[in-house]
N, C-alpha and C positions, 0 to 999 in steps of 0.2 A: 504493500500500500504506500503510495506516494503521499506524504503529508505536506511537504512544502509546495508552494505554488510553482508552476512551471515557468521557465524563462519566456515562454510564449505570451504570458500575461503582460509582462513588461513591454515587449515589442508591440503587442496589440494596443495597449493603452497609448503608447507613443504615436502609433499610426492614427488612432482615433483623434488624439489631440491635434496632430498636424493637419488632419483632414478638416478640422473646424476652420482652418485658415483659407480654404479654397472653395470656389463655387463650382469648379469643373472637376471631372474625374481625374484621378492621378493613377498612372500605371503602377502596378505592383513593383516592377523593376526600378522605378524612380523612387518609391518609398524605401526599397532595399538599399539603393545607392545612398540615400540621405542618411540612413541609419547604419551603413556599412555592415550589412548582414547578408547572408546568402539569400538570393532571390527565391530559391526553392523552399527554404525554411520560412521566409516571410509569407510566401504564397500559401503555405499550409495554415498559418495563423489567420490570414485574410479569409481563407475558405471557411474556417471555424466561425469567424465573425459574420460571414455571409450566411452560413447555415442558420445562425441565431437571429438573422434579420437585422443586424446592427449596421452592416454595410451592404451595398449591392454593387455588382460588377456591371459596368456599362461597356457594351461591345463596340467595335469599330475603331477608326483611326484615332479619334479623340477619346478612346476608351480608357477605362481604369476603374478605380474604386471611389465611391462617395458614401457618406453617411446616409442612412435611410430616414433619419429624423433629426430634429433639433438636438444638438449636443446636451442641452439641458434635460432631455428626456432619455439619455443613455447614462446609466449609472456604472460606477466602477464594478459593482457586483455583476451587472449584466455581462461585462467583458470577461471577468474572472470565470463566470459560469459557462460562457460561450467557449472559452479556451480549455478550461480544466474540467468542465462538467459540473452539474449541480449537486453532486453527491457530497456528503460530509467529508471534511478533511481528516477527521479522526474516526477510526473504525475499531470498535470493541470486539475482541476475539474471545472474550470470556476466559481469560487466563486464570481467574480465580477458581475455575472448575477443573484445573489441570494439576498434575503432580501429586506428591504423596500427601499433601494437606488440602487436597481439592475439596471445595465446597460442593455439597450435593445440589443438583439442578433445582430441586424444589425450594432451596433456600436462596435461590438467585432469581427471584421473580422481578425484582426491581433493579434498575441499573446501579452499578457500583459507584463509589465515591469518585473514582478516576473518570469514569464515563460521564457522570454528572458534571464534574468540573470542566471537562473538555467540551461537552455539549453547551454549557453555559457560556464558555469563552467563544465558541463558534457563533452562537446567537449574537453576542455583542459585536464580534468581528463582521459578520454579515450585515448587521444593522448599520455599522459604521460605513462599510463599503457601499451600501444601498443609499446612504445619505449624501454621497459625493458624486456629482455628475461630471461628464466629460467637459461640459462648459465650465464647471468649477476648476477643473485641472487646467484648462486653457487660460482662464483668468489668473490663476496662480503662476503659470509660466510667464505671463506678461508682467506680473508684479515682481517675480524673481529676476527676470532678465531684461525688463524694460519693454515698453509697448511696441518697439520695433522688431522684437524677436520673432514672433509668429508671422509678421508681415514679411520679414526677410526670408523665412522658410517658404511662405506662400509664393513669393517671387521666384525663388529657386525651383520649387516644385513645378511651376507652370512655365518655366523658361525652356522646357524641352531638354534634350540631351546636351550636356556641356562639352 
């Protein structure tokens, strides 16, 4: 069981943020070039975002990827679940029922303290990610790097191959 978030989540969030800066589709290869990542790896992340309905692929000469809705309506949790799936990060395997001091199944009807702690943390984590939108991230990028940061990225993305 993979407990930590995949690297694809980071790449996907970066793509969603930079897509807020453009009105026209951006080719996957251009996004890969911007982020200095393998085009095939990034294409896999974009396909996951597309399957989840967060971006859509536009075909043709001026084709590429665009967000499907306002970045204010796409949460960080939407992106995490698109890439890593909606399942819980922690999975209880009932270790307490194993080994020489195993608890009998009939005494294990309620989740154990460890599972309760992890489930509680996951609820808080998901609520926090649900409360942050891609628009919030884009706004924070602007406050971190100045209002010209995303504008510069937009210009670079739409300039075609350099």
